[in-house]
C-alpha positions as YAML, in Angstrom:
chain: A
units: angstrom
residues:
- id: 1
  name: MET
  ca: [45.46, 14.23, 28.93]
- id: 2
  name: SER
  ca: [45.67, 13.17, 32.56]
- id: 3
  name: THR
  ca: [47.97, 14.78, 35.09]
- id: 4
  name: LYS
  ca: [49.72, 11.44, 35.51]
- id: 5
  name: THR
  ca: [50.38, 11.20, 31.76]
- id: 6
  name: LYS
  ca: [51.81, 14.70, 31.72]
- id: 7
  name: HIS
  ca: [53.96, 13.93, 34.64]
- id: 8
  name: ASN
  ca: [55.19, 10.68, 33.04]
- id: 9
  name: LYS
  ca: [56.10, 12.48, 29.84]
- id: 10
  name: LYS
  ca: [58.01, 15.15, 31.67]
- id: 11
  name: GLN
  ca: [59.86, 12.59, 33.79]
- id: 12
  name: LEU
  ca: [60.58, 10.52, 30.68]
- id: 13
  name: LEU
  ca: [62.16, 13.47, 28.92]
- id: 14
  name: ALA
  ca: [64.35, 14.25, 31.94]
- id: 15
  name: ALA
  ca: [65.39, 10.57, 32.32]
- id: 16
  name: LEU
  ca: [66.02, 10.32, 28.57]
- id: 17
  name: GLU
  ca: [68.31, 13.30, 28.65]
- id: 18
  name: ALA
  ca: [70.19, 11.90, 31.72]
- id: 19
  name: SER
  ca: [70.63, 8.56, 29.82]
- id: 20
  name: LEU
  ca: [71.79, 10.21, 26.64]
- id: 21
  name: GLY
  ca: [68.68, 8.89, 24.82]
- id: 22
  name: VAL
  ca: [68.66, 5.33, 25.98]
- id: 23
  name: VAL
  ca: [64.92, 4.54, 26.04]
- id: 24
  name: THR
  ca: [65.12, 1.43, 28.16]
- id: 25
  name: THR
  ca: [67.09, 3.12, 30.95]
- id: 26
  name: ALA
  ca: [64.70, 6.13, 30.89]
- id: 27
  name: CYS
  ca: [61.61, 3.91, 31.02]
- id: 28
  name: LYS
  ca: [62.97, 1.89, 33.98]
- id: 29
  name: LYS
  ca: [63.88, 5.00, 35.90]
- id: 30
  name: VAL
  ca: [60.33, 6.42, 35.46]
- id: 31
  name: GLY
  ca: [58.53, 3.10, 35.80]
- id: 32
  name: VAL
  ca: [56.93, 3.24, 32.39]
- id: 33
  name: SER
  ca: [56.90, 0.54, 29.82]
- id: 34
  name: ARG
  ca: [58.70, 0.89, 26.40]
- id: 35
  name: LYS
  ca: [55.30, 0.30, 24.86]
- id: 36
  name: THR
  ca: [53.87, 3.30, 26.64]
- id: 37
  name: PHE
  ca: [56.92, 5.40, 25.68]
- id: 38
  name: TYR
  ca: [56.46, 4.56, 22.03]
- id: 39
  name: HIS
  ca: [52.71, 5.32, 22.25]
- id: 40
  name: TYR
  ca: [53.53, 8.76, 23.57]
- id: 41
  name: LEU
  ca: [56.09, 9.19, 20.87]
- id: 42
  name: LYS
  ca: [53.58, 8.25, 18.17]
- id: 43
  name: THR
  ca: [50.58, 10.21, 19.43]
- id: 44
  name: ASP
  ca: [52.06, 13.40, 20.96]
- id: 45
  name: PRO
  ca: [53.94, 15.65, 18.49]
- id: 46
  name: GLU
  ca: [55.27, 17.86, 21.37]
- id: 47
  name: PHE
  ca: [56.72, 14.81, 23.18]
- id: 48
  name: LYS
  ca: [58.29, 13.61, 19.90]
- id: 49
  name: LEU
  ca: [59.88, 16.97, 19.46]
- id: 50
  name: GLY
  ca: [61.34, 16.72, 22.91]
- id: 51
  name: VAL
  ca: [62.74, 13.24, 22.20]
- id: 52
  name: ASP
  ca: [64.19, 14.42, 18.94]
- id: 53
  name: ASP
  ca: [65.92, 17.30, 20.63]
- id: 54
  name: ILE
  ca: [67.45, 14.91, 23.18]
- id: 55
  name: SER
  ca: [68.67, 12.64, 20.34]
- id: 56
  name: GLU
  ca: [70.42, 15.67, 18.79]
- id: 57
  name: ILE
  ca: [72.00, 16.55, 22.22]
- id: 58
  name: ALA
  ca: [73.18, 12.97, 22.68]
- id: 59
  name: LEU
  ca: [74.70, 13.02, 19.17]
- id: 60
  name: ASP
  ca: [76.44, 16.36, 19.89]
- id: 61
  name: PHE
  ca: [77.90, 14.92, 23.08]
- id: 62
  name: VAL
  ca: [79.25, 11.79, 21.36]
- id: 63
  name: GLU
  ca: [80.55, 13.86, 18.51]
- id: 64
  name: SER
  ca: [82.48, 16.07, 20.98]
- id: 65
  name: LYS
  ca: [83.98, 12.93, 22.49]
- id: 66
  name: LEU
  ca: [85.11, 11.89, 19.01]
- id: 67
  name: HIS
  ca: [86.76, 15.30, 18.50]
- id: 68
  name: GLN
  ca: [88.49, 14.83, 21.82]
- id: 69
  name: GLN
  ca: [89.85, 11.54, 20.69]
- id: 70
  name: ILE
  ca: [91.07, 13.02, 17.45]
- id: 71
  name: SER
  ca: [92.73, 15.87, 19.29]
- id: 72
  name: SER
  ca: [94.58, 13.37, 21.52]
- id: 73
  name: GLY
  ca: [96.04, 11.67, 18.40]
- id: 74
  name: ASN
  ca: [93.77, 8.65, 18.20]
- id: 75
  name: THR
  ca: [94.33, 7.38, 14.66]
- id: 76
  name: THR
  ca: [91.26, 5.19, 14.62]
- id: 77
  name: ALA
  ca: [89.04, 8.02, 15.54]
- id: 78
  name: THR
  ca: [90.64, 10.18, 12.87]
- id: 79
  name: ILE
  ca: [90.07, 7.57, 10.22]
- id: 80
  name: PHE
  ca: [86.53, 7.04, 11.35]
- id: 81
  name: TYR
  ca: [85.85, 10.77, 11.12]
- id: 82
  name: LEU
  ca: [87.32, 11.07, 7.69]
- id: 83
  name: LYS
  ca: [85.34, 8.03, 6.37]
- id: 84
  name: THR
  ca: [82.09, 9.49, 7.58]
- id: 85
  name: LYS
  ca: [82.57, 13.23, 7.20]
- id: 86
  name: GLY
  ca: [85.29, 13.38, 4.51]
- id: 87
  name: LYS
  ca: [83.51, 11.43, 1.76]
- id: 88
  name: LYS
  ca: [83.42, 14.42, -0.55]
- id: 89
  name: ARG
  ca: [87.17, 14.67, -0.37]
- id: 90
  name: GLY
  ca: [87.69, 11.00, -1.28]
- id: 91
  name: TYR
  ca: [88.12, 9.44, 2.20]
- id: 92
  name: ILE
  ca: [85.97, 6.43, 1.37]
- id: 93
  name: GLU
  ca: [86.66, 2.70, 0.85]
- id: 94
  name: ARG
  ca: [83.94, 1.79, -1.58]
- id: 95
  name: LYS
  ca: [84.73, 0.99, -5.22]
- id: 96
  name: GLU
  ca: [83.03, 2.90, -7.93]
- id: 97
  name: PHE
  ca: [82.82, 1.45, -11.41]
- id: 98
  name: THR
  ca: [82.55, 3.66, -14.52]
- id: 99
  name: GLY
  ca: [82.65, 3.22, -18.26]
- id: 100
  name: SER
  ca: [85.87, 3.80, -20.24]
- id: 101
  name: ASP
  ca: [85.00, 7.45, -20.57]
- id: 102
  name: GLY
  ca: [84.56, 7.88, -16.81]
- id: 103
  name: GLU
  ca: [80.79, 8.18, -17.17]
- id: 104
  name: ALA
  ca: [78.34, 6.02, -15.25]
- id: 105
  name: ILE
  ca: [77.70, 2.54, -16.57]
- id: 106
  name: LYS
  ca: [74.20, 2.27, -18.01]
- id: 107
  name: PHE
  ca: [72.35, -0.95, -17.68]
- id: 108
  name: VAL
  ca: [69.49, -1.70, -20.04]
- id: 109
  name: LEU
  ca: [66.99, -4.26, -18.74]
- id: 110
  name: PRO
  ca: [64.80, -6.25, -21.04]
- id: 111
  name: SER
  ca: [61.25, -4.87, -21.14]
- id: 112
  name: THR
  ca: [59.52, -8.21, -21.57]
- id: 113
  name: ASP
  ca: [60.13, -11.87, -20.97]
- id: 114
  name: ASP
  ca: [60.46, -12.41, -24.72]
- id: 115
  name: ASP
  ca: [63.25, -9.78, -24.88]
- id: 116
  name: LEU
  ca: [65.02, -11.68, -22.07]
- id: 117
  name: LYS
  ca: [64.81, -14.94, -23.96]
- id: 118
  name: ASN
  ca: [66.19, -13.34, -27.12]
- id: 119
  name: ASP
  ca: [69.12, -11.90, -25.24]
- id: 120
  name: GLU
  ca: [70.21, -15.15, -23.62]
- id: 121
  name: ILE
  ca: [73.86, -15.97, -23.94]
- id: 122
  name: LYS
  ca: [74.31, -18.88, -26.34]
...
């Protein structure tokens, strides 16, 4: 790997962290194309690990902002959090269908075209 490539990767990681993971912004700051960035990402496991770490840092930052909004009484932020993190406790808006006994509905598909023809509604 050339010295220039090593330098570009180091600069990209720094710019990516400063931009909270926005690839286009980082590439423009370093003067590297997005195509080159994604080539580095695909071919260099160490670079990919660095990018993945920055993605986690950015997510942590945004999640902390969400918690600040919840703490300040933002109802929308609270609802969003519950819909995404509180699914196990029933905070979800999807409908679930079950059989009369509460068990999952089982669908039986015809195994052949002949079975399908025999099961047609008349």
